[in-house]
N, C-alpha and C positions, 0 to 999 in steps of 0.2 A: 492338619486342619487347625485353625486358630481357635482358642477358647472364646466362648461368647463373652465372658467377663474377664477382663485383664485387670487383676488386682493392683498392679503397679500403676496402671493408667488411672484407675479409680482413686487411688491414694493421692496422686499428683493433682487430679482435678479437684478433689476435696480440699487440699491445701491451698490451691489457687483461689477457690471460691471463698475460703475462710479469710485469706489475705485480703481479697477485694473488700470483704465485709468489714474487716478491721480498719483498713485505710479509709473506707467510705464513712465509717463511724467517726474516726479521728478528724476527718475533714469537716464533718458537719457539726461535731460537738463544739459548743461554745467554750471559750477559754476564760479562765479566771486569773487575774493578776493581783498580787499583793504588794504593798509599799509601806515603808517606814518613813515618816516625815522627818526630814533632816534640817529643815528651816521653817520656823513658824513665829512670826512677829508682825505687828502692824506695819503695813506698807506705807512708808512716808517718803514721798517723792522729794528729791533734793534738787529743786530747780533754782535758777539764778535769781528770780524775782519773787520768791515765795515769802521771804521775811525781810521786807525793806527796812523795818525798824530794828533789825538784828534779832538775835535769839535771846531767850530769857537769861537773866543774870541773878546772882544772889542778891537778896534784899539788902538795902543799905540800912543796916541795923542802927547805926549812929543816928541817922535821920529819923528812924522810927522812934527811937528812945527819946530824942530831943523833942519830937512832936508830942510825946506823952508827958512832957514836962520834967523829965529827969535832968538833973544838973550835970554839968561837965564832969564833976568829980564822981558822980554815980555811974555815968557812962564809962569813964575810965576804969572804975572798979570792976564793972561787968566784963570789959574786954581783957582784963588781966587773966580771966578764966573763961574763955569763950565757949567751953563745952560743959561748964558747970550747971548744976540744976537751977541756980539762980538766973543764969543767962538764958537757959531754955525756957524757964517760966516767964521771963520778961519778953522773950521773942514771941512765944506762942500766945501769951495772954494779952494780946493787943486789941481785943474786942472792946467795944465802948464801955462795957462794965467788967472788963477783965476776963472775958470769955476766951477759952482756948480756941483760936480761929481755925485750927485743923479739925477739931472735934465738932465745932459749931460754926461752919464757914458762912452761914447765912447771917451771922451776927455782924459781919463787917462787909458791907457792899464794896466791891473792888472790881473795877473793869480794866485794870492795867495789864492784864495778861496779853502777851503778844500772840496774835493768831495769824494763820497763813492768809496771805493776800494774793497768792498766785492763782493762775487759771487752770492748771493741770493737776491731775491726781490719778492714782490707781483706784480701781473700783468698778462698780457697775451701776446701771440705772435701776435702783431698787424700788422707787415709788411709782414708776411708770409714766411720770410727767417729763416734759421737755424743758420746763422752766422753773421747777421747784415750787409750783403753786400748791397750796395746802390741799390735802385729800382727807377722807375719813381716817386714813392710817398714817398721815404725815403732817408736819407743820411746814409753813413757808420757809424756804431756805435757798441759798445760792448754789447753783450747780457748777461742777467742774467739767472740763473736757478730758477724756482719758488720755493717757500717755501715748496710746496707739491711735488717737484721733476719735475714739468712741465718744459720741455726744452725750450730754446730760448725765454725767457720772455723779453718784452720791458717795461722799466720804467725809462726813463732818468730824469724825474723830481725828483725821489728819488736819483739818482746819483748826481744831483746838490744840493739838499737841505737836504739830509739825514744826513749830518754832521753839520747842522746848530744848534747852541746851543739851541734855543727855540723850535726846531722841533725834538730834540733828546730825546726820552723817554727810559724807562728801558726795558730790555728784559723780565723781569717777567710780565710786563703788556703790552707786545707787542707794546710798543711805545705809547700807549693810554694816558700815563701820561705826555707826553711832554707838556711843558707849553703852547706853541702857539696853539697846536692842542686841548688840553683840554679846553683852554679858549674859543675858538670859538664854541666848542660843547656846553659848558655851556650857551653861549649867544643864541645859537640856541634853546636850551630847554627853555630859558626864553622868547622866542617869537621873536627873531631877524629875523628868516626866517623859512619857512616850505616847505618840499618837500614830495610828495606823489607818491605812486606806485599803479597801478591797474593791475591785471591780469585777463583777461576774456577768456572764452573758455576752462576752466579746466575740462577735462573729468575724470581725476584721479590725485590726488595730488602727486602721485609718478611718474606717466608716462602719459604725454599728448603731442602728436606730434605737435600740432598746437595751440598755444595760442597767444593772443595779449597783449602786455605789454604797459601800458600808464605811462609816466613819467610827473608829473605835479608840478606846483607851488601851494602851499596851500594858501588859503585865511584867514585861522585862525591860531593863535599861537598854538604851541604844548601844550598839557596838561600834567603837571608833576604829577608823582605819589608821594607817601609818602617818597620814598627813593631818590628823586631828578632825577629819570629817566623819561621816557615818558610813560604816561598811555596808556595801550592797550584798544582797543574797543571804543575809542573816536569817535565822529562824526566830520568829517573834510570836509570843502567845498573846491572844486577845484577852483582856481582862473580862471576868465573868459578870461584873456589875453592870446591869443593863441601863443604869442611870446615865452612863457615859457612852452610849451607843446610839447610832441612828442609821437608817437606810433610806435611800432616796433614788428615784428613777433618774436616769441620765441618758446621754447619747454622745457618740463620738462622730465628729465630722471633720474631715481633713486633718486627722490626728489631734484634734482638740476635744477634750471631754468637758461637757457642760451638764449641770444638773438642774432639776426643778428646785424651787425654794423649799427649805426644810427648817424646822425648829429643832435645835438640839443643844445639849450641854456637854462641856468637857471639864474634867477636873484640871485645875491649873496648878500653881505652885505658890507657896507662901511668900516668896520674894516679891511678887508683883500682884497677881490676880488669882485668888484661890479657886475661883470657878469662872468659866466662860459661859455666858448665856446668849446664844445666837437665835435670832428670829428671822424667818424668811431668808435664810442664808443660801447662797448659790456658790458652787464651785466652778471654776474655769481653769482647767489644767491641760497643758500641752505635753504630749509625749515627746521626749527628747531622743536623739539618735542612740544614746547609750541605754535606753529603756527606762530612764527616770522620768519624773513628772516635774513640771514647773509652772506656776501660775498664781492664782489668787482665790481666796475665800472672801466673799463679800456678803454682808448682812447687817442687821441691826443688833445692837447690844444695849443692855441696861446700863445707862451712863453713870448712874449713882454707884454701881458696884465698881466701875472703873475708877471713879474718883476715890472711893474709900479704899480701894486696893493700893493707891498711892499715898493717900493721906494718913493711913494707919501708921506710917513711919514718922509722921509729925515733923519734929525738929530736923531729923535727918533729911527729909525731903526738901525742906526750905533752906537748910544750911549747906548741904553738900550736893544737892541735885538741882539747884537753881529753880526750885519750885516756889509757889505762892498759893497756899491752900484756898483762901477766899477768892482770889482772882481766878484760879483754875475752876473752882466750883461755879462761879458766875459765868465763865465762858462755856462750860458744859450746859448750863441752863439755857443760855442764849442760843447756842448752836445745835442743841438737840433737835432732831427732825423726824423722829418716828414715834408712833403709838401715843397720840395725845390723851391725856387724862380726861375722862368724861366730864368731870366737874370743873377742873381748873383750865383745861386746854393746854397745859404744860406738857410738852412731849417728854416721854419717859425713856425713850431709847435713842440711840445715835447711830447713824450709818457709819460703817467702817469697812476697811479692806485689809486683809492679812496676806502677806507673802507666804507662799507654800512651795517648798521643794521636797521631793520624796524620792528615795532610792528603792529599787526592787527588793522585796523581802518575801520569805516564806512564812505565811501566817497560819497559826494553829488556833482553831476555834476551841472554846471550852467544851469539855465533854458533857457537862450538864450545868445548868444555871437555875436559880430560884426565880419564880415568878415568870413574867412574860419574857419571851426570848426574841430578840431582834437579830441574833446571829446563830444559825444552827448548822453544824457540820453534817455532812452526809453520814458520817459514823464517828464515834468517839475518837478524839485526838486525831482527826483527819488533818493532814498537812496539805495546804493549798499552795501549789507552785507559783512562783512569781513570774516565771517566764513561760 
């Protein structure tokens, strides 16, 4: 006679039920993916007709000095030591009353800066209009067509700086080989600064209606691979300072992540911009076959901080980077298109687009932070898998 309870069969049934439960939970659990940004700089399109007047060139100092009334002998003496304090003082002190034009750019009205005249640019429609008509949050400006055909794109930072000699790259490399942009990305890969992205709530990597995107400062330098790029699947810690953190709702459709607008700040680097201040910024990033991300961050930035980030180098900017402080300042003022001042009507921010590339990474949230927490791990030192 068979026993009423067969212990072996009960054990097998229990294991089977447990396995079904485990797999059902795994299938339904939302996925989290982490990324380390491997490329982050203004997205300046290198079109054929963008700069019909050419790119910026070093100022003709002899002409400047002659207009100031210096004699040929005085000019020759200055050029015998073109890096001397005397030369620098003469070069920068060309305001009408001897003002340093990089420190006081409004002292010398100058509209000679070469701006982009092309019709295409990277970016997004940030003001919601089709023709750049002024709104409560924007000033009248000319729109671009997106490189992919998207209409009514805003990217006035490109309009101002797209013909700058050190920011102008080749069409073949989509502008990535511009000296100024390539240099800063090399420094980033060498440990200057680290930015991280985390996407939580992924139901399907192709289509997920509701995900949360975290944008963070990294506490560790990027790890380079053998080719000088950024090593994928490295373990990276999120910096605890909540000033450089933001979270925003997003969605994935057909493998493309987009987010709602969000205001956030990122710590920059002293070489160019110490801090990035983004307003109403949006991410549009496409998942690549190798698991990486590629796309753009579009938003408004405080244009004065961008100018001062460049102008702080003064003579170096004008002598070696083909800059012109008062002309650049004037162009930023004219081209600024966001957040008009309530009293003057002058727009205080400028639309921009930044190229973003990111490789998979394992992100570690801080075990504890002071003040408000915008990133909280499930448990201390919890490691979030990138895949």
